[in-house]
C-alpha positions as CSV (number, residue, x, y, z in Angstrom):
1,M,-4.1,-46.0,9.8
2,R,-6.9,-44.9,12.1
3,R,-4.4,-42.9,14.3
4,T,-3.1,-41.2,11.1
5,F,-6.6,-40.3,10.0
6,L,-7.5,-38.9,13.4
7,S,-4.2,-37.0,13.7
8,T,-4.7,-35.4,10.3
9,T,-8.3,-34.5,11.0
10,L,-7.3,-33.0,14.4
11,G,-4.6,-31.0,12.7
12,M,-7.0,-29.6,10.2
13,L,-9.4,-28.6,12.9
14,V,-6.7,-26.9,14.9
15,A,-5.6,-25.0,11.8
16,A,-9.1,-24.0,11.0
17,T,-9.7,-22.8,14.6
18,S,-6.5,-20.8,14.5
19,L,-7.5,-19.2,11.2
20,A,-11.0,-18.4,12.5
21,Q,-9.4,-16.8,15.6
22,Q,-7.2,-14.6,13.4
23,T,-10.1,-13.4,11.3
24,R,-12.2,-12.6,14.5
25,D,-9.4,-10.3,15.6
26,L,-9.6,-8.3,12.3
27,P,-12.2,-5.7,11.1
28,V,-13.1,-8.0,8.2
29,S,-15.0,-10.2,10.6
30,N,-17.1,-7.2,11.7
31,L,-18.4,-6.4,8.2
32,K,-22.2,-6.3,8.3
33,Q,-24.6,-8.0,5.8
34,E,-27.0,-5.1,5.9
35,V,-24.2,-2.7,4.9
36,A,-23.2,-4.9,2.0
37,E,-26.8,-5.2,0.9
38,A,-27.3,-1.4,1.1
39,H,-24.3,-0.8,-1.2
40,L,-25.6,-3.3,-3.7
41,R,-29.1,-2.1,-3.7
42,F,-28.0,1.4,-4.4
43,L,-25.5,0.6,-7.1
44,A,-28.0,-1.7,-8.9
45,S,-31.0,0.5,-8.4
46,D,-33.3,1.7,-11.2
47,E,-32.3,5.3,-10.5
48,L,-28.8,4.6,-11.8
49,M,-30.2,3.5,-15.2
50,G,-27.8,0.7,-15.8
51,R,-24.6,2.7,-15.0
52,R,-23.7,3.0,-18.7
53,T,-20.3,4.7,-19.2
54,G,-20.6,8.3,-20.2
55,E,-24.1,8.8,-18.7
56,M,-25.5,10.2,-15.5
57,G,-26.1,6.9,-13.7
58,N,-22.4,6.0,-14.2
59,R,-21.4,9.4,-12.8
60,V,-23.7,8.9,-9.8
61,A,-22.1,5.5,-9.1
62,A,-18.6,7.0,-9.3
63,R,-19.6,9.7,-6.8
64,Y,-21.1,7.1,-4.5
65,L,-17.9,5.0,-4.5
66,A,-15.7,8.0,-3.9
67,E,-17.8,9.2,-0.9
68,Q,-17.8,5.7,0.6
69,F,-14.0,5.6,0.2
70,R,-13.8,8.9,2.0
71,K,-16.2,7.8,4.7
72,Y,-14.1,4.7,5.4
73,G,-10.9,6.7,5.7
74,A,-9.2,5.8,2.4
75,T,-7.6,8.9,0.9
76,P,-7.0,10.2,-2.6
77,V,-3.8,8.7,-4.1
78,P,-0.7,10.6,-3.1
79,G,-0.2,13.5,-5.4
80,Q,-3.9,13.7,-6.3
81,S,-6.5,16.1,-4.9
82,T,-9.6,14.0,-5.7
83,Y,-10.6,10.4,-6.0
84,Y,-11.2,10.7,-9.7
85,Q,-9.0,9.9,-12.7
86,P,-10.6,11.4,-15.9
87,V,-10.8,8.9,-18.7
88,P,-11.2,10.6,-22.1
89,L,-13.5,8.7,-24.5
90,D,-14.9,9.1,-28.0
91,R,-18.5,8.2,-28.4
92,V,-19.3,7.0,-32.0
93,G,-22.9,7.0,-33.3
94,A,-24.7,3.9,-34.6
95,S,-23.6,2.6,-38.0
96,G,-25.8,3.9,-40.8
97,K,-26.3,2.9,-44.4
98,G,-23.4,2.1,-46.8
99,E,-22.2,0.1,-49.7
100,L,-19.0,-1.9,-50.2
101,V,-18.3,-3.3,-53.6
102,V,-15.2,-5.5,-54.3
103,N,-14.2,-5.8,-58.0
104,N,-17.8,-5.0,-58.9
105,E,-19.2,-7.6,-56.5
106,P,-21.3,-6.0,-53.7
107,M,-20.9,-7.2,-50.1
108,R,-23.9,-7.2,-47.9
109,N,-24.0,-4.5,-45.2
110,N,-23.8,-6.1,-41.7
111,D,-24.0,-9.6,-43.1
112,D,-20.5,-9.4,-44.6
113,W,-19.2,-6.1,-43.3
114,L,-19.8,-3.2,-41.0
115,L,-18.4,0.3,-40.6
116,I,-16.6,0.5,-37.2
117,A,-15.6,4.2,-37.5
118,G,-15.1,7.0,-39.9
119,D,-16.5,10.0,-41.6
120,A,-19.0,10.0,-44.5
121,A,-17.2,8.9,-47.7
122,N,-17.7,8.1,-51.3
123,L,-14.5,6.6,-52.7
124,S,-13.0,4.1,-55.1
125,A,-9.4,2.9,-54.7
126,P,-7.1,0.0,-55.1
127,V,-6.4,-2.3,-52.1
128,V,-2.9,-2.7,-50.5
129,Y,-2.3,-5.6,-48.1
130,A,-0.3,-4.6,-45.0
131,A,-0.3,-7.7,-42.8
132,Y,-1.5,-6.5,-39.3
133,G,-1.1,-2.9,-40.2
134,L,1.2,-2.2,-37.2
135,E,4.6,-0.7,-36.6
136,D,6.7,-1.4,-33.4
137,A,10.5,-1.2,-33.7
138,A,11.0,-2.9,-30.4
139,K,9.0,-6.0,-31.5
140,G,10.3,-5.9,-35.1
141,W,6.9,-5.1,-36.6
142,D,7.1,-3.0,-39.8
143,D,4.1,-3.9,-41.8
144,Y,4.3,-0.8,-44.0
145,K,7.8,-1.3,-45.1
146,G,8.1,-0.8,-48.8
147,L,4.4,0.0,-49.2
148,D,2.9,3.1,-50.8
149,V,-0.6,3.4,-49.4
150,K,-1.3,7.1,-50.0
151,G,-4.9,7.4,-51.4
152,K,-5.4,3.6,-51.3
153,I,-7.4,1.3,-49.1
154,V,-5.3,-0.7,-46.6
155,L,-6.2,-4.3,-46.0
156,V,-5.1,-5.7,-42.6
157,Q,-5.5,-8.7,-40.4
158,S,-7.2,-8.3,-37.0
159,G,-5.2,-8.3,-33.7
160,S,-1.5,-8.5,-33.6
161,P,1.2,-11.2,-34.2
162,E,1.3,-12.0,-30.5
163,N,-2.3,-11.4,-29.4
164,Q,-5.6,-12.5,-30.9
165,T,-7.9,-12.0,-27.9
166,P,-11.2,-10.1,-28.6
167,A,-10.1,-7.2,-26.3
168,E,-6.8,-6.8,-28.2
169,I,-8.5,-6.9,-31.5
170,V,-10.8,-4.1,-30.5
171,A,-8.0,-2.1,-28.9
172,S,-5.5,-2.5,-31.8
173,S,-8.2,-1.4,-34.3
174,N,-7.8,2.2,-33.1
175,Q,-4.1,2.0,-33.5
176,K,-4.3,0.6,-37.0
177,R,-6.7,3.3,-38.1
178,Q,-4.5,6.1,-36.7
179,L,-1.4,4.6,-38.4
180,A,-3.1,4.2,-41.7
181,A,-4.3,7.8,-41.6
182,A,-0.7,9.0,-40.9
183,K,0.4,7.0,-44.0
184,G,-2.1,8.8,-46.1
185,A,-4.5,5.9,-46.7
186,A,-8.1,6.6,-47.9
187,A,-9.6,3.8,-45.7
188,V,-8.9,0.7,-43.7
189,I,-10.5,-2.8,-44.2
190,E,-9.8,-5.2,-41.4
191,L,-10.4,-9.0,-41.7
192,F,-12.1,-9.5,-38.4
193,T,-11.3,-13.0,-37.1
194,A,-11.9,-12.8,-33.3
195,P,-13.4,-16.0,-31.7
196,I,-16.8,-14.3,-31.6
197,P,-19.8,-15.3,-33.8
198,W,-20.3,-12.7,-36.5
199,N,-23.9,-12.1,-35.6
200,I,-22.8,-11.1,-32.1
201,V,-20.2,-8.8,-33.6
202,T,-22.8,-7.0,-35.8
203,R,-25.3,-6.8,-33.0
204,N,-22.9,-5.2,-30.6
205,F,-20.7,-3.1,-32.9
206,T,-23.3,-1.5,-35.2
207,R,-24.8,0.2,-32.1
208,E,-23.3,3.3,-30.5
209,Q,-19.7,2.7,-29.5
210,I,-17.4,4.3,-27.0
211,T,-13.7,4.0,-27.3
212,L,-10.6,5.5,-25.6
213,A,-9.7,8.8,-27.1
214,Q,-6.7,8.7,-29.3
215,T,-5.8,12.4,-29.0
216,T,-5.9,14.9,-26.1
217,D,-7.9,17.4,-28.3
218,A,-11.1,18.8,-26.8
219,A,-13.1,17.1,-29.6
220,P,-12.4,14.0,-31.7
221,Q,-10.6,14.5,-35.0
222,S,-12.1,13.4,-38.3
223,T,-11.3,9.8,-39.0
224,L,-10.9,7.8,-42.2
225,P,-13.4,5.1,-42.8
226,H,-12.6,1.8,-41.1
227,V,-14.5,-1.4,-42.1
228,W,-14.6,-4.8,-40.5
229,V,-15.2,-7.6,-42.9
230,N,-16.1,-11.1,-41.7
231,G,-12.6,-12.6,-42.1
232,K,-13.8,-16.1,-41.2
233,E,-15.6,-16.2,-44.6
234,A,-12.9,-17.5,-46.9
235,K,-14.5,-16.2,-50.1
236,L,-14.5,-12.6,-48.7
237,T,-10.9,-12.9,-47.8
238,R,-9.9,-14.3,-51.2
239,A,-11.8,-11.5,-53.0
240,L,-10.1,-8.8,-51.0
241,R,-6.6,-10.3,-51.3
242,A,-6.8,-11.0,-55.0
243,A,-4.4,-9.2,-57.3
244,N,-5.4,-5.7,-58.5
245,T,-8.4,-5.5,-56.3
246,V,-10.4,-2.3,-56.4
247,V,-13.0,-1.4,-53.7
248,R,-15.8,1.2,-53.9
249,L,-17.0,2.4,-50.5
250,T,-19.9,4.6,-49.8
251,T,-20.9,5.4,-46.3
252,E,-22.9,7.9,-44.2
253,G,-20.2,7.7,-41.6
254,R,-20.4,7.5,-37.8
255,K,-20.6,10.8,-35.9
256,S,-18.2,11.2,-32.9
257,E,-18.1,13.3,-29.7
258,R,-15.7,13.6,-26.9
259,I,-16.9,12.5,-23.4
260,I,-15.2,12.1,-20.0
261,S,-15.8,9.2,-17.6
262,H,-13.8,8.5,-14.5
263,N,-11.9,5.8,-12.7
264,V,-12.3,6.1,-8.9
265,A,-9.1,5.6,-7.0
266,A,-8.4,5.6,-3.3
267,Y,-5.3,4.8,-1.2
268,I,-4.6,3.1,2.1
269,Q,-1.0,3.5,3.3
270,G,0.7,0.3,4.5
271,S,1.7,-0.2,8.1
272,D,5.2,-1.5,7.6
273,P,7.8,1.2,7.0
274,K,9.9,-1.2,4.9
275,L,7.1,-2.5,2.7
276,R,4.6,0.4,2.4
277,D,6.3,1.7,-0.8
278,E,5.0,-1.4,-2.5
279,Y,1.3,-1.9,-2.9
280,I,-1.5,-4.1,-4.3
281,I,-4.3,-3.0,-6.5
282,L,-7.9,-4.1,-5.6
283,S,-10.1,-3.5,-8.6
284,A,-13.7,-3.9,-9.8
285,H,-15.6,-2.3,-12.7
286,Y,-18.6,-0.2,-11.7
287,D,-20.2,0.3,-15.2
288,H,-22.9,-1.7,-16.8
289,V,-24.7,-1.7,-20.1
290,G,-27.5,0.9,-19.7
291,V,-31.2,0.9,-20.7
292,G,-33.3,-0.5,-23.5
293,K,-31.5,-1.0,-26.8
294,Q,-28.2,-0.1,-25.2
295,G,-28.2,-3.5,-23.4
296,G,-28.4,-5.5,-26.5
297,Q,-30.7,-8.1,-25.0
298,P,-34.5,-8.4,-24.7
299,Y,-36.4,-6.0,-22.5
300,T,-40.0,-4.9,-22.0
301,A,-41.8,-1.6,-21.3
302,E,-42.2,-2.7,-17.7
303,D,-38.5,-3.5,-17.2
304,S,-35.9,-2.0,-19.6
305,I,-33.1,-1.3,-17.1
306,F,-30.0,-3.5,-17.1
307,N,-29.2,-3.0,-13.4
308,G,-26.1,-5.2,-13.3
309,A,-26.4,-6.5,-9.7
310,R,-24.1,-9.4,-10.3
311,D,-22.1,-7.7,-13.0
312,N,-20.6,-5.9,-11.3
313,A,-22.2,-4.2,-8.3
314,F,-21.3,-7.5,-6.5
315,G,-17.6,-6.9,-7.1
316,C,-17.9,-3.2,-6.1
317,V,-19.3,-4.3,-2.8
318,A,-16.3,-6.4,-2.2
319,L,-14.1,-3.4,-3.0
320,L,-16.0,-1.2,-0.6
321,S,-15.8,-3.9,2.1
322,S,-12.0,-3.9,1.6
323,A,-12.0,-0.2,2.0
324,E,-13.9,-0.4,5.3
325,A,-11.9,-3.2,6.8
326,L,-8.4,-2.4,5.6
327,A,-8.5,1.3,6.3
328,K,-9.2,0.5,10.0
329,N,-6.3,-1.8,10.2
330,P,-3.9,-1.5,7.2
331,P,-1.9,-4.4,6.0
332,K,1.9,-4.2,5.7
333,R,1.9,-3.0,2.1
334,S,-0.2,-0.2,0.8
335,V,-3.5,-0.7,-1.0
336,L,-4.8,1.0,-4.1
337,L,-8.6,0.7,-4.4
338,L,-9.6,1.1,-8.0
339,A,-13.1,1.2,-9.4
340,V,-12.8,1.3,-13.1
341,T,-15.2,2.5,-15.8
342,G,-15.8,1.2,-19.3
343,E,-15.2,-2.5,-18.7
344,E,-18.4,-3.4,-20.7
345,L,-17.1,-1.4,-23.6
346,G,-13.8,-3.2,-23.9
347,L,-11.9,-2.9,-20.6
348,L,-11.4,0.8,-21.3
349,G,-11.0,2.2,-17.8
350,S,-8.4,-0.4,-16.7
351,R,-6.5,-0.1,-20.0
352,Y,-6.4,3.7,-19.6
353,Y,-5.2,3.3,-16.0
354,A,-2.5,0.7,-16.9
355,S,-1.1,3.2,-19.4
356,N,-1.5,6.3,-17.1
357,S,-1.0,4.9,-13.6
358,L,-1.2,7.2,-10.6
359,L,1.4,5.2,-8.8
360,A,4.5,3.5,-10.3
361,L,3.4,0.1,-11.7
362,N,6.8,-1.5,-10.8
363,K,5.9,-1.0,-7.1
364,C,2.6,-2.9,-7.6
365,I,3.2,-6.6,-6.6
366,F,-0.4,-7.9,-7.3
367,N,-3.8,-7.1,-8.7
368,L,-6.8,-8.8,-7.2
369,N,-9.7,-8.1,-9.5
370,S,-13.3,-8.8,-8.7
371,D,-15.8,-9.4,-11.5
372,G,-18.3,-12.0,-12.6
373,A,-21.3,-12.9,-14.8
374,G,-23.2,-14.4,-11.8
375,Y,-23.0,-17.4,-9.6
376,N,-24.6,-20.8,-9.3
377,D,-22.8,-22.2,-6.2
378,T,-22.8,-20.2,-2.9
379,S,-20.4,-22.7,-1.3
380,I,-17.4,-21.6,-3.4
381,V,-15.5,-18.7,-4.9
382,S,-14.1,-19.2,-8.4
383,I,-10.7,-17.7,-9.1
384,I,-9.7,-17.1,-12.7
385,G,-5.9,-17.5,-12.8
386,L,-5.5,-19.0,-9.4
387,D,-2.7,-21.5,-10.4
388,R,-0.9,-18.9,-12.5
389,T,-0.4,-15.9,-10.3
390,G,1.4,-17.0,-7.2
391,A,-1.0,-16.4,-4.3
392,K,-3.0,-19.6,-4.3
393,A,-2.3,-20.3,-0.6
394,E,-3.4,-16.9,0.6
395,I,-6.6,-17.0,-1.5
396,E,-7.5,-20.5,-0.4
397,A,-6.9,-19.7,3.3
398,A,-9.0,-16.5,3.0
399,A,-11.9,-18.4,1.4
400,K,-11.7,-21.2,4.0
401,A,-11.8,-18.7,6.9
402,F,-15.4,-17.8,5.8
403,G,-16.5,-21.3,4.9
404,L,-16.0,-21.2,1.2
405,D,-14.1,-23.6,-1.1
406,V,-12.1,-22.4,-4.1
407,V,-12.5,-23.6,-7.7
408,A,-9.8,-22.6,-10.1
409,D,-10.5,-21.5,-13.6
410,P,-13.9,-23.1,-14.4
411,S,-14.9,-23.0,-18.0
412,P,-11.4,-22.5,-19.5
413,E,-13.0,-22.6,-23.0
414,Q,-14.5,-19.1,-22.2
415,G,-11.0,-17.5,-22.0
416,L,-12.2,-15.6,-18.9
417,F,-8.7,-14.5,-17.8
418,D,-8.4,-12.2,-20.8
419,R,-11.9,-10.9,-20.6
420,S,-11.9,-8.8,-17.5
421,D,-9.9,-5.8,-16.2
422,N,-7.2,-8.0,-14.7
423,V,-5.7,-8.6,-18.1
424,N,-4.6,-5.0,-18.6
425,F,-2.5,-5.3,-15.5
426,A,-1.3,-8.8,-16.5
427,I,-0.1,-7.4,-19.9
428,K,2.1,-5.0,-17.9
429,G,3.5,-8.0,-15.9
430,I,1.6,-7.7,-12.7
431,P,0.2,-11.1,-11.4
432,A,-3.6,-10.5,-11.6
433,P,-6.3,-13.1,-11.0
434,T,-10.0,-12.4,-10.9
435,F,-11.9,-13.2,-7.7
436,T,-15.3,-14.3,-9.0
437,P,-18.7,-15.4,-7.5
438,G,-19.0,-19.1,-7.4
439,F,-19.6,-21.1,-10.5
440,R,-18.3,-24.5,-11.8
441,K,-19.3,-24.1,-15.4
442,F,-20.6,-21.3,-17.7
443,D,-24.1,-22.7,-18.1
444,Q,-27.7,-21.6,-18.4
445,D,-27.8,-20.8,-14.7
446,I,-25.1,-18.1,-15.3
447,M,-26.6,-16.9,-18.6
448,K,-30.1,-16.6,-17.0
449,H,-29.1,-13.2,-15.5
450,Y,-25.9,-12.3,-17.4
451,H,-26.5,-8.9,-19.2
452,Q,-30.2,-9.4,-18.7
453,V,-32.8,-7.0,-17.2
454,S,-33.4,-9.7,-14.6
455,D,-30.0,-9.0,-12.9
456,N,-31.7,-7.1,-10.1
457,P,-30.9,-6.9,-6.3
458,E,-33.9,-8.9,-5.5
459,T,-32.3,-12.0,-6.9
460,V,-29.0,-11.8,-5.0
461,D,-28.2,-14.0,-2.0
462,F,-27.0,-11.3,0.5
463,G,-25.6,-13.8,3.0
464,Y,-23.3,-15.1,0.2
465,L,-22.4,-11.5,-0.8
466,L,-21.1,-10.9,2.7
467,K,-19.0,-14.0,2.8
468,F,-17.6,-13.4,-0.7
469,S,-16.7,-9.8,0.3
470,Q,-15.1,-11.0,3.6
471,A,-13.0,-13.7,1.7
472,Y,-11.9,-11.1,-0.9
473,T,-10.9,-8.6,1.7
474,Y,-9.0,-11.2,3.8
475,A,-7.2,-12.5,0.7
476,A,-6.1,-8.9,0.0
477,R,-4.7,-8.6,3.5
478,L,-2.8,-11.9,3.4
479,I,-1.3,-11.1,0.0
480,A,-0.3,-7.6,1.1
481,D,1.3,-9.1,4.2
482,R,3.4,-11.6,2.3
483,A,7.2,-11.6,3.0
484,T,7.9,-11.8,-0.7
485,A,5.9,-10.7,-3.8
486,P,3.8,-13.3,-5.7
487,Q,5.3,-14.5,-9.0
488,W,3.8,-15.8,-12.2
489,T,4.0,-19.5,-12.8
490,A,7.1,-20.3,-14.7
491,G,6.4,-20.2,-18.5
492,D,3.3,-18.2,-18.2
493,K,2.7,-15.9,-21.2
494,Y,2.9,-12.8,-19.0
495,E,6.1,-13.8,-17.3
496,E,8.4,-12.0,-19.7
497,A,6.4,-8.8,-19.2
498,A,7.0,-9.2,-15.4
499,R,10.7,-9.5,-16.0
500,K,10.7,-6.2,-17.8
501,L,8.5,-4.5,-15.2
502,Y,10.3,-5.6,-12.1
503,V,13.9,-5.0,-13.3
504,K,16.1,-4.9,-10.2
């Protein structure tokens, strides 16, 4: 028994020594703490004003990332002349006053309903229920079949038959509004049932909103009024779905303007002539929530800037570290470095990229995303989707090489896999975990700085930032060097999308 224990221990020490030797021979081991710290201090500085999508601080951050990619030797994506992918957005003003009356019973503005989009209106019309309000022949969805909604108010459920995540509910709302308008409807009422407390919905969605543009026009088109009603309140649902329901809606509308933000994309060609046509995506969002009321949390005159050091300058440093190390010594497969905008507004930049990719998605074998709310354990990294996405061994080996343990999917009740940019690649079928600063549960330690003005560089452990960035970079190398591409765990909900994407 003693010999077995000693043999096992000796074997582990030999393996660890060998792994450490491998990393010493690679540029990742030469990454410097002072460089990582400088990146984070700039990206989370007051001068960038919280990096809110569509504003100057966000544009400055994009420029900084592009110039760092250039400095390290990563090039624009083949076929592109710059590091920027324009992302067209519509900025919608704050929700104003309005009145919603159902069969002569008034609903309370914000308490029961809110206007999510639309022009000023003063109308009264009957209600027609249209299930989810979606059409998709390939999926067998035809919610308008047999319905005449011209001049009427369409009542729909939130989300889709196959997806009820908050991100999907927000994303599909635009599609529902566009389809209802094409059918001649006067307005849309959506029974909002996402697993989010209604007071948080009203706090966040009555403020200025930014969404992906639905047209390529220079300016947003006029839109029909679109109302979210608290669908978790049964009495409101019953009232709206009652027979012969008539609704009167008066609203000041929400003014819109077209703005352009940018994803920042850079490319490192792989070293293996047989594998370099395949690639991995390394991603991190660079936006945050802005200043003052934009942040949606308490602030003071002395400190009103939501700097977002942990969320997500931290992940951007890992991305820049990968650019520095991998450009010096490329892995076998190619690497797409992707800093995305608009994550805080509903994963907008990654959703746009996934639908408008600069490289063929079926050549992408993996997405290693980096994002997080914060950390409370500097001895670990937390991997959201570790056991689902087929690269557990490589990620654990990379973490171990820099003295870090791996915790898989802490706080599953938070649904974190579907709350960061990785999910937009997963939806397409690409295995896509998120590499997150260390935490074991989503507790007050995490919430202390999450989306707070206190999320400043001065509170970051820069030694841990370096180790985290090195582990992320080394994991990327090991995955890109695999003989075979990682696969979803059998039965995963995204496995079918992978079958369609990677048709041989």
